[in-house]
Structure formats: C-alpha cells, structure tokens
C-alpha positions as CSV (number, residue, x, y, z in Angstrom):
1,X,-77.2,81.3,-154.9
2,X,-79.4,80.7,-152.0
3,X,-78.1,78.9,-149.4
4,X,-79.2,77.5,-145.7
5,X,-77.0,75.9,-143.4
6,X,-78.4,73.3,-141.0
7,X,-76.2,71.8,-138.3
8,X,-77.1,71.0,-134.6
9,X,-74.0,72.8,-133.4
10,X,-73.7,76.2,-133.4
11,X,-69.5,76.8,-134.0
12,X,-70.1,74.6,-137.0
13,X,-73.1,76.5,-138.6
14,X,-70.8,79.8,-137.4
15,X,-67.5,79.0,-139.3
16,X,-69.1,77.7,-142.2
17,X,-71.0,80.6,-142.6
18,X,-67.6,83.0,-142.0
19,X,-65.8,80.7,-144.9
20,X,-68.9,80.7,-147.3
21,X,-68.8,84.8,-146.7
22,X,-65.0,85.0,-147.3
23,X,-64.4,82.3,-149.9
24,X,-67.9,82.0,-151.9
25,X,-69.0,85.3,-152.7
26,X,-71.9,84.1,-155.1
27,X,-73.5,82.1,-151.8
28,X,-75.8,84.4,-149.6
29,X,-76.7,82.5,-146.9
30,X,-80.8,82.9,-146.3
31,X,-81.0,81.1,-142.8
32,X,-79.2,78.5,-140.3
33,X,-80.8,76.4,-138.7
34,X,-80.4,74.3,-135.8
35,X,-82.6,71.3,-136.0
36,X,-84.4,69.9,-139.0
37,X,-87.6,71.2,-138.1
38,X,-86.4,75.2,-138.2
39,X,-84.5,73.9,-141.8
40,X,-88.1,72.7,-143.1
41,X,-89.7,76.1,-142.0
42,X,-86.4,77.8,-143.3
43,X,-87.0,75.4,-146.7
44,X,-90.4,76.8,-147.1
45,X,-89.6,80.1,-146.6
46,X,-86.7,80.8,-149.0
47,X,-86.3,78.5,-151.7
48,X,-82.7,77.7,-151.3
49,X,-80.8,76.0,-154.2
50,X,-78.5,75.0,-152.0
51,X,-78.4,73.2,-148.9
52,X,-75.6,72.5,-146.1
53,X,-77.0,69.7,-144.5
54,X,-75.6,68.0,-141.2
55,X,-76.8,64.0,-141.5
56,X,-76.7,63.4,-137.4
57,X,-79.0,65.9,-135.8
58,X,-81.7,65.5,-132.7
59,X,-85.5,65.1,-133.9
60,X,-85.1,65.0,-137.3
61,X,-81.6,63.9,-139.0
62,X,-80.8,65.3,-142.2
63,X,-82.2,62.0,-144.8
64,X,-85.4,62.8,-142.9
65,X,-85.3,66.7,-144.0
66,X,-84.7,65.4,-147.7
67,X,-87.4,63.5,-146.9
68,X,-90.2,65.9,-145.8
69,X,-88.9,67.8,-148.7
70,X,-89.6,65.6,-151.3
71,X,-86.3,66.3,-152.3
72,X,-86.7,69.8,-154.0
73,X,-84.5,71.3,-156.7
74,X,-81.9,72.2,-154.7
75,X,-78.3,70.6,-154.5
76,X,-77.1,69.0,-151.4
77,X,-73.7,69.2,-149.7
78,X,-73.6,66.6,-146.8
79,X,-71.4,68.2,-143.7
80,X,-70.3,65.1,-141.7
81,X,-68.0,63.8,-139.1
82,X,-69.3,60.1,-140.2
83,X,-66.3,57.6,-140.3
84,X,-64.4,56.1,-143.5
85,X,-67.2,53.9,-144.1
86,X,-69.8,56.8,-144.5
87,X,-67.7,59.0,-146.3
88,X,-67.0,56.3,-149.0
89,X,-71.3,55.8,-149.6
90,X,-71.7,59.3,-150.1
91,X,-68.8,59.5,-152.2
92,X,-70.1,56.6,-154.0
93,X,-73.8,57.8,-154.2
94,X,-72.0,60.4,-156.1
95,X,-72.9,63.1,-153.5
96,X,-71.3,65.8,-152.4
97,X,-69.9,65.9,-148.6
98,X,-67.6,68.2,-146.3
99,X,-65.8,66.4,-143.7
100,X,-65.9,68.7,-140.7
101,X,-63.8,70.2,-139.4
102,X,-64.0,71.8,-142.9
103,X,-61.3,72.4,-145.6
104,X,-61.4,75.9,-147.2
105,X,-60.1,74.7,-150.7
106,X,-62.7,71.1,-150.2
107,X,-65.5,73.8,-149.6
108,X,-65.1,75.7,-153.0
109,X,-65.2,72.3,-154.9
110,X,-67.8,71.3,-153.5
111,X,-69.7,74.4,-154.2
112,X,-68.4,74.5,-157.9
113,X,-70.1,70.8,-158.2
114,X,-73.5,71.8,-156.4
115,X,-73.8,74.7,-158.9
116,X,-73.1,72.7,-162.6
117,X,-76.0,70.0,-160.5
118,X,-78.4,72.5,-159.8
119,X,-81.6,71.5,-160.4
120,X,-81.0,68.2,-160.8
121,X,-83.1,65.8,-158.4
122,X,-81.0,63.6,-155.9
123,X,-83.6,61.5,-154.8
124,X,-82.3,58.3,-156.2
125,X,-79.2,59.2,-155.1
126,X,-80.0,59.7,-151.1
127,X,-82.3,56.6,-151.0
128,X,-79.0,54.7,-152.2
129,X,-77.1,56.4,-149.7
130,X,-79.1,56.2,-146.5
131,X,-79.9,51.9,-147.3
132,X,-75.9,51.7,-147.5
133,X,-75.2,53.6,-144.1
134,X,-78.4,51.7,-142.7
135,X,-76.9,48.1,-143.9
136,X,-73.5,49.2,-142.3
137,X,-74.8,50.3,-139.1
138,X,-77.0,47.1,-138.4
139,X,-74.4,45.0,-139.6
140,X,-71.8,46.4,-137.3
141,X,-74.6,47.5,-134.4
142,X,-72.8,51.0,-134.6
143,X,-74.4,54.1,-133.2
144,X,-73.2,57.4,-134.7
145,X,-73.5,59.6,-131.4
146,X,-72.7,63.1,-131.5
147,X,-70.3,65.0,-129.9
148,X,-69.5,69.2,-129.1
149,X,-67.2,68.3,-132.3
150,X,-69.5,66.1,-134.5
151,X,-70.0,62.7,-134.3
152,X,-68.2,59.4,-132.5
153,X,-68.9,55.5,-134.3
154,X,-68.8,53.3,-131.3
155,X,-69.8,49.6,-131.2
156,X,-72.4,49.6,-128.5
157,X,-71.4,46.5,-127.1
158,X,-68.0,48.2,-126.6
159,X,-69.6,50.6,-124.3
160,X,-68.9,49.9,-120.1
161,X,-71.4,52.4,-119.2
162,X,-73.2,55.9,-119.5
163,X,-72.8,58.8,-116.7
164,X,-74.9,61.5,-116.7
165,X,-73.4,65.1,-116.8
166,X,-76.0,67.2,-116.6
167,X,-77.7,67.6,-120.3
168,X,-74.9,65.6,-121.5
169,X,-73.3,62.1,-120.5
170,X,-70.1,60.9,-120.4
171,X,-69.6,57.5,-122.4
172,X,-66.7,55.0,-120.8
173,X,-66.0,52.7,-123.4
174,X,-63.7,49.4,-122.5
175,X,-60.7,50.3,-124.7
176,X,-60.2,53.9,-123.0
177,X,-59.5,54.8,-119.8
178,X,-61.0,58.2,-120.0
179,X,-64.8,58.6,-121.4
180,X,-66.2,60.8,-124.0
181,X,-69.3,63.5,-123.5
182,X,-71.9,62.7,-125.8
183,X,-74.5,66.2,-126.5
184,X,-77.3,63.4,-125.5
185,X,-79.2,63.7,-122.0
186,X,-78.9,60.2,-120.2
187,X,-82.9,59.7,-120.9
188,X,-81.8,59.7,-125.0
189,X,-79.0,57.2,-124.3
190,X,-81.5,54.9,-122.6
191,X,-83.7,55.0,-125.4
192,X,-80.6,54.4,-128.0
193,X,-79.3,51.7,-125.9
194,X,-82.9,50.0,-125.0
195,X,-83.0,46.9,-127.1
196,X,-79.1,45.7,-126.0
197,X,-77.5,44.9,-122.8
198,X,-78.3,47.8,-120.8
199,X,-79.8,49.0,-117.7
200,X,-80.3,52.1,-116.1
201,X,-79.2,51.3,-112.2
202,X,-79.8,55.2,-111.4
203,X,-80.8,58.5,-112.3
204,X,-77.2,58.9,-113.0
205,X,-75.7,55.7,-114.6
206,X,-77.0,53.2,-117.4
207,X,-74.8,49.9,-117.1
208,X,-74.1,47.5,-119.6
209,X,-75.1,44.2,-117.8
210,X,-72.5,42.1,-119.8
211,X,-69.5,43.6,-118.0
212,X,-70.7,43.6,-114.9
213,X,-68.4,41.9,-112.8
214,X,-70.4,41.2,-109.3
215,X,-73.3,43.2,-107.3
216,X,-72.7,44.2,-103.8
217,X,-76.2,44.4,-101.3
218,X,-76.9,47.2,-100.0
219,X,-79.1,49.8,-99.4
220,X,-79.6,50.0,-103.2
221,X,-76.3,48.0,-103.6
222,X,-73.5,48.4,-105.7
223,X,-71.9,47.2,-109.0
224,X,-68.4,46.2,-109.8
225,X,-67.6,46.5,-113.3
226,X,-65.0,44.2,-114.6
227,X,-62.6,47.1,-115.2
228,X,-62.7,47.8,-111.1
229,X,-65.0,50.8,-111.6
230,X,-68.1,51.3,-108.5
231,X,-71.5,51.8,-110.0
232,X,-74.3,52.6,-107.5
233,X,-77.7,50.8,-107.6
234,X,-80.8,52.9,-106.3
235,X,-83.2,51.9,-104.2
236,X,-85.6,53.0,-106.3
237,X,-84.6,50.7,-109.3
238,X,-82.9,47.7,-107.2
239,X,-86.0,45.6,-107.3
240,X,-85.9,45.7,-111.3
241,X,-82.2,45.5,-111.3
242,X,-82.2,42.2,-109.2
243,X,-85.4,40.8,-111.5
244,X,-83.6,41.7,-114.8
245,X,-80.6,40.2,-113.7
246,X,-82.2,36.9,-112.7
247,X,-83.6,37.0,-116.0
248,X,-80.1,37.1,-117.9
C-alpha cells in the first residue's frame, strides 16, 4: 500500500516511518512532507492509498489539505496531539486517528482498518469533524498551539504574556509558574491573538492587557503584571500602547 506521511515535526515523521517499516511491511512510504503544500505535490505525484495526516501545521492544515485534494480515494489516518474532546470528535466521525506518541499496537490496528476502507470517500465524515471541532474551539476560545511534542490546547484568556525566543515563543499561563515553548514566531502569535485583549508592547513581548497591574513611566516604560512579572515597553510602542490603554 502506497503511503505518505504529512507532519511538520521531523521527529514525528521519522518515528512513524520507522514504526511502519518494522511493523507494517505491506506499507511503502512514498514520501514524507513537512507542510500542507508539499503534501499536495506528493499526493499528485504518488497517488497514495493511505495518508498519515497531522492536523495542525503552518500554512495549510490537515483539513485544508483534504479540501484541496477534493478528498480522493485514499484512506486517512490523522496523527494528532489534540485534547480529549477532539479525539472523541474524530472517533465520532468514524475516522481513524493516532494519538502522539504513537503506540505500535494502535498503529497496526489503524492500518488494518484503513486497508478495509480503502477507496471509500470520506468527504462527509471530514465535514462533520471540522464542524464539531470549530464549534468547540469557538465556544471555549481554545487555541491549538504547536510545540515540539505536538499540540498544546490553551484558553486564550489564560495567557498572561508571550516572550520571543528566537524562532519560537515562550507562553506564560496564569496557572503555571514556568512557560512552555511554542513553535511559532512572535509575529505569528500576535496574529493569532490580535482580536483579543493582547498588545505587542515590545519586539520580544506580547501581553494580555487584562492582567496588567500597573504601568511605570520611563523612556519606554514598564508594565507590572498581576503575577509581579515586569515587562518592558519599547519607545517605539509606547504611544500606541498608551492610546490602547485609554480605550480600555
């Protein structure tokens, strides 16, 4: 069976490929792709019978990949680190999934099921799944933030602030002392949170203004967050920041 692995994490792609080689000899991995655009090219080139598809990826996500291919005759197995609700939604939609880190026995079972379903259209099933997930995320304002291990589901209003860490971003939650790293740039995080109570006060800091305790004047100034943390305000951002505060 011709298969393609689509996952933006190299470690996840490599692990899955090794597991397939060792445990599923009937599967031939034709290509591994690190984003949705590359996946579309590989699907057109290799005409796979099975697609191992990560849900959350930069650019085109897993659902958009399926939309773009018009849901061909290949079977789909989602590889996901989504939370309990999303896993239940996938199961309810009668689609297969593998929860990261992938278990060998579950992989074998999913491949057997995929073989039985090969050639069956999954359009309606995917539509139902997308609708359920979108409703859930919208209702709870939950964000699926990519990490090196998979996805971390957080409620946007629980984020105190974000701090740039090179190509990644450290996210500080009010319920935890230590931040967790997200594999998104600060600019990408700003775009995700732009319609909420967040403001980028510095090239390296994006703060939730709802948790600001006080502002201390200075060249740029400094914000004291409700947990006592101090966040600098750049000179370039100071005026826009003060105007934003006045409107709150």
